C-alpha positions in Angstrom: -10.0 3.9 21.0 -10.8 -0.4 21.5 -7.2 -1.7 21.3 -7.5 -5.7 22.2 -4.8 -6.4 24.9 -3.0 -9.6 24.4 -1.9 -9.6 28.4 1.0 -12.0 29.5 2.3 -15.4 28.1 1.8 -14.5 24.8 4.3 -17.6 23.4 3.2 -19.4 19.5 3.4 -22.9 20.1 5.7 -23.3 17.2 7.8 -21.0 18.3 10.0 -19.1 16.6 8.4 -18.5 13.4 10.2 -18.6 10.3 9.6 -15.3 9.7 12.3 -12.7 11.4 9.7 -9.6 10.5 6.3 -9.2 10.7 6.6 -5.6 9.7 8.6 -2.7 8.5 11.1 -1.0 11.0 11.3 1.5 8.1 9.6 4.5 6.7 8.1 4.4 3.8 8.4 7.7 3.4 11.9 8.4 3.1 11.6 6.1 -0.4 8.8 8.5 -1.5 10.3 11.4 -0.4 14.0 10.0 -3.0 11.4 9.0 -5.6 9.9 12.8 -5.4 13.4 14.1 -5.5 14.8 12.0 -9.0 11.0 12.4 -10.3 11.9 16.3 -10.3 15.2 16.3 -11.1 14.3 14.0 -14.0 11.2 16.0 -15.6 13.2 19.6 -15.5 15.3 17.6 -17.7 12.3 17.1 -20.2 11.8 18.6 -23.9 8.3 17.9 -24.1 4.9 16.0 -22.9 6.0 12.9 -25.2 8.8 12.2 -22.8 6.8 12.4 -19.5 6.4 8.5 -20.0 9.9 7.8 -19.9 10.4 9.9 -17.0 8.5 7.4 -14.9 11.4 5.4 -12.5 12.5 2.0 -11.7 12.8 1.2 -7.8 14.3 -1.7 -6.0 13.9 -2.3 -2.3 14.3 -4.9 0.2 11.3 -7.0 0.5 11.1 -7.8 4.7 7.5 -7.9 5.4 6.4 -5.4 2.2 4.9 -2.3 3.2 7.2 0.0 1.9 7.3 -2.0 -1.8 3.7 -1.6 -1.6 3.8 1.8 -0.5 5.3 3.1 -3.2 3.3 1.6 -5.6 1.0 4.7 -4.6 3.3 7.0 -6.6 2.6 7.8 -10.1 6.5 8.4 -10.5 6.7 4.6 -9.9 7.5 2.2 -13.5 8.6 -0.7 -11.5 9.6 -2.1 -8.3 11.6 -4.7 -7.8 11.5 -5.9 -4.4 14.4 -9.2 -2.9 15.3 -10.2 -0.2 17.7 -13.3 0.8 14.9 -14.9 3.5 12.7 -16.6 1.5 9.7 -16.0 3.8 10.0 -12.4 3.7 9.5 -12.6 0.1 6.5 -14.8 0.7 4.7 -12.3 3.1 5.7 -9.9 0.4 3.4 -11.9 -2.1 0.8 -12.7 0.7 -0.1 -8.8 1.3 0.1 -8.1 -2.3 -2.5 -10.7 -3.3 -4.5 -10.1 -0.2 -4.5 -6.2 -0.9 -5.8 -7.0 -4.8 -8.8 -9.8 -3.5 -9.3 -8.0 -0.2 -11.0 -4.9 1.3 -8.9 -3.4 3.5 -10.7 -4.4 6.4 -10.6 -7.7 5.3 -6.7 -7.3 4.9 -6.2 -6.5 8.9 -8.3 -9.0 9.6 -6.0 -11.6 8.1 -3.2 -10.5 9.5 -4.5 -10.1 12.9 -4.1 -6.1 13.2 -7.5 -5.3 13.3 -7.7 -3.0 16.5 -10.7 -3.3 17.7 -10.8 -7.3 17.0 -9.2 -9.9 19.4 -6.6 -12.2 17.6 -7.7 -14.9 19.8 -11.0 -16.3 18.8 -11.0 -14.8 15.1 -8.8 -17.9 13.8 -11.4 -19.2 11.7 -11.8 -16.2 10.1 -8.3 -15.9 9.3 -8.3 -18.8 7.7 -11.0 -18.4 5.4 -9.7 -15.4 4.5 -6.9 -17.0 4.0 -8.2 -19.8 1.8 -10.0 -17.4 -0.5 -7.0 -15.8 -1.5 -4.4 -19.3 -1.5 -5.5 -20.2 -4.8 -4.4 -16.6 -6.3 -1.3 -16.8 -4.9 2.1 -18.0 -6.9 2.9 -21.9 -6.6 5.8 -21.7 -4.3 4.1 -18.9 -1.8 1.3 -20.9 -2.2 3.2 -23.8 -0.8 5.0 -22.9 1.7 1.8 -20.7 3.2 -0.3 -23.9 3.3 2.6 -25.7 5.3 2.3 -22.6 8.0 -1.8 -22.3 8.1 -1.9 -23.9 11.1 1.0 -22.3 12.7 1.4 -18.3 11.9 -1.6 -17.9 9.4 -3.9 -19.5 12.3 -1.8 -17.3 15.2 -2.1 -14.1 13.6 1.1 -13.0 10.9 1.0 -9.3 12.4 2.4 -11.1 15.4 4.5 -13.8 14.8 7.8 -12.4 14.2 10.6 -13.1 15.8 10.9 -9.0 16.1 7.3 -9.0 17.3 7.4 -11.7 19.7 10.6 -9.4 21.7 8.3 -6.6 21.2 5.7 -8.7 23.5 8.2 -9.3 25.9 8.6 -6.0 26.5 4.9 -5.1 26.5 4.9 -8.3 29.2 7.4 -6.6 31.3 5.7 -3.3 31.8 2.9 -4.1 32.2 4.0 -6.2 35.2 5.6 -3.9 36.9 2.6 -1.2 36.3 4.1 0.8 33.4 2.4 2.6 29.9 4.7 4.0 27.8 2.2 4.7 25.1 -0.1 6.8 27.4 2.0 8.5 30.0 2.3 12.0 29.3 5.8 12.9 30.9 7.7 10.0 29.5 11.2 11.9 30.2 12.1 10.0 33.4 11.7 7.0 32.5 14.9 6.1 31.0 16.0 6.9 34.2 13.9 4.8 36.2 16.0 1.4 37.4 13.1 -0.8 37.2 11.9 0.5 34.0 15.1 -0.1 32.5 14.8 -3.6 34.3 12.8 -4.7 32.5 14.2 -3.9 28.7 16.8 -5.9 30.6 15.3 -8.7 31.4 13.9 -9.4 27.6 17.5 -8.2 26.1 19.4 -11.0 28.2 21.5 -13.8 27.1 18.7 -16.1 29.4 15.4 -14.3 27.4 16.6 -14.9 23.7 18.1 -18.2 24.4 15.2 -19.2 25.7 13.5 -17.7 22.1 15.1 -18.1 19.7 17.6 -21.2 20.0 19.5 -21.3 17.3 19.8 -17.6 16.9 23.5 -16.4 17.4 23.2 -14.4 20.2 25.1 -10.8 20.1 25.5 -8.9 23.6 26.5 -5.8 22.6 23.9 -5.6 19.6 20.9 -6.5 22.6 23.0 -3.6 24.9 22.6 -1.2 21.8 18.9 -1.9 21.4 18.1 -1.0 25.1 19.7 1.8 24.5 17.7 2.5 21.3 14.7 1.9 23.1 15.5 4.3 26.1 16.5 7.1 23.9 13.1 7.6 21.3 11.4 8.2 24.3 12.2 12.0 24.5 11.2 12.3 20.7 8.6 14.4 20.0 4.6 13.4 19.0 5.4 9.9 19.6 1.5 9.6 20.5 0.7 9.4 16.7 4.2 8.0 15.8 2.2 4.7 14.3 5.6 3.1 14.9 5.9 4.4 19.0 1.8 2.2 18.6 3.2 -0.7 16.9 5.9 -1.4 19.5 3.7 -1.2 22.9 0.9 -2.8 21.2 1.2 -4.5 18.3 -1.5 -3.1 16.5 -1.7 -0.1 13.9 -3.3 3.2 15.6 -7.1 3.4 15.5 -7.5 5.8 12.8 -6.7 6.2 8.7 -3.4 7.8 9.2 -2.7 5.6 11.5 -1.8 2.4 9.4 1.1 1.8 6.6 0.4 3.9 3.7 -0.4 1.1 1.6 -3.6 -0.3 4.2 -5.1 3.5 3.9 -8.4 3.1 1.8 -7.5 6.1 -0.5 -3.9 4.7 -1.1 -5.3 1.4 -1.7 -7.5 2.3 -4.6 -4.6 4.0 -6.2 -2.8 1.2 -6.1 -5.3 -0.7 -8.0 -5.5 2.4 -10.1 -2.3 2.1 -10.8 -1.0 -1.3 -10.8 -0.1 -4.3 -8.1 0.1 -7.1 -10.4 3.5 -8.8 -11.4 4.4 -6.3 -14.2 4.8 -3.2 -11.5 5.9 -5.4 -8.5 8.0 -8.2 -8.7 9.7 -10.1 -5.4 12.6 -12.1 -6.0 14.8 -14.1 -3.9 18.8 -13.6 -3.1 21.3 -11.7 -2.0 20.7 -8.2 -3.3 24.1 -7.3 -4.1 23.6 -10.5 -6.9 20.0 -10.0 -7.8 20.5 -6.2 -8.0 23.2 -6.2 -10.6 21.3 -9.4 -13.1 18.0 -7.7 -12.9 20.0 -4.5 -14.3 21.9 -6.3 -17.2 18.7 -8.3 -18.1 17.0 -5.6 -18.3 19.9 -3.2 -19.2 18.2 0.0 -17.8 19.2 1.6 -14.4 17.5 1.7 -11.3 16.8 5.4 -10.4 16.3 4.1 -6.6 17.9 1.1 -4.8 17.4 1.1 -0.6 19.3 -1.5 1.2 17.5 -1.2 4.5 20.1 -1.4 7.7 22.3 -3.9 5.3 25.4 -1.8 6.8 25.0 -2.3 10.5 25.9 -6.4 9.4 28.7 -5.8 6.8 32.2 -4.7 8.9 33.0 -1.1 8.9 36.0 -1.9 6.2 34.0 -4.0 3.7 31.5 -1.2 3.3 32.8 1.6 0.7 33.2 -2.1 -1.5 29.2 -3.0 -0.5 28.0 0.8 -1.3 30.0 0.8 -4.6 28.6 -2.4 -5.5 25.4 -0.2 -6.4 27.0 2.6 -8.4 27.0 1.5 -11.3 23.4 -0.1 -11.3 21.9 3.7 -10.9 20.8 6.5 -13.3 22.9 9.7 -12.9 21.5 11.7 -9.9 19.3 8.2 -8.7 19.5 7.7 -5.0 20.6 4.7 -2.7 18.9 5.0 0.3 20.6 3.6 3.9 19.9 3.1 7.0 21.4 2.4 10.4 20.7 0.8 13.7 24.2 1.0 15.5 26.6 3.4 14.1 27.7 6.6 15.0 25.6 9.9 13.9 28.7 10.7 11.4 29.1 7.7 9.5 27.7 7.9 6.8 28.9 11.0 6.5 32.4 9.4 6.5 31.4 6.3 4.3 30.2 8.4 1.1 34.0 10.3 1.0 35.4 6.2 0.4 32.5 5.9 -2.2 31.8 7.2 -5.8 28.6 8.9 -4.4 28.1 12.5 -3.6 26.3 13.3 0.3 24.0 16.1 0.0 24.0 17.2 3.7 20.8 19.4 3.9 19.1 16.7 1.4 19.8 14.0 4.3 18.6 16.1 7.1 15.5 16.2 5.7 15.1 12.5 5.1 16.0 11.8 8.5 13.2 14.0 9.9 10.4 12.3 8.1 11.9 9.0 9.4 9.4 7.9 12.1 11.0 4.6 13.0 12.3 4.5 17.0 15.3 2.0 16.3 16.5 3.9 13.0 19.4 6.0 14.2 19.6 7.4 10.6 19.2 7.3 7.4 20.5 9.0 4.0 20.4 9.1 0.8 24.4 8.4 -1.6 23.5 10.3 -4.4 24.4 8.8 -8.2 27.2 12.3 -9.0 25.4 13.7 -12.4 28.4 14.7 -15.2 
């Protein structure tokens, strides 16, 4: 495997980036599993072949950096995806990924985002600018104008590496490398969480001093930073990490150098399927705004329910006293048997089951065990489906 390591002092001159995330921290497999579950239930109720078209599902998800929204388009069961984000730049990132998929080869897409593991990021700047110049006329006007402003910044530097989350990953990699640690290629990682020097690398990165240096205008929650240290150490005991592309990405900032080491939408066969099924605005629509406002508005305008809604880990930021009301917003927007997918990074393991009892949703403990078993993301502590009850 030919992986290009960046070395030390990975700091864009324009830091911090406008992008909180260059990549998603959630596993699209869970959304596809929910689609599969709802579609199977829907098909069981069909009266005949003429109903098949009506059985296709409407899905809403958080846009983030676009991998989940685009990966959902690989499913023949999905009719429409709405990707919503409060941060405009995450919406612009999703549009950029979609346009790149429609116009570039897969390998060109990897180069545009500086994510080809065999090509060093540094030295490929002109090619990234050339690829962006090729697709820019096909971007929506607002999206094009915004990325034009950042051509000499994020696009030139490498969009796959500039998110605030990714900068922290680079800091971790530098600290570990300087201290002589290589978690990715270490056969036995079990002792690392108990090694003071190893733990100290994370404490240095997740410190008030480092975050103040990196993100001067960011609210710094020391408790949350301590929790992130704990999560990084906790996941080292998980099995099959070497083939886990989230783990690989956290410690190299590149995808695994094989087809299955890429997000689904970037795999060659998946790209062909997405182009066949459709990835234009008729099938993927991107929206900027608060999901609790955008989702009801879209639902009312189209007069049809969603079958799957995925809200990322928003509940990490919602006070526990407000969480039942927040979740309840989505109940009337779902079809009978529809699924609301939620995640968290910081709550107790029993949090979601207790939350469900305070809402109208059904909590299928067995299905949720299956769902979380599919979640490869290392920082997610739980992934569940709240299910709308059927009459």
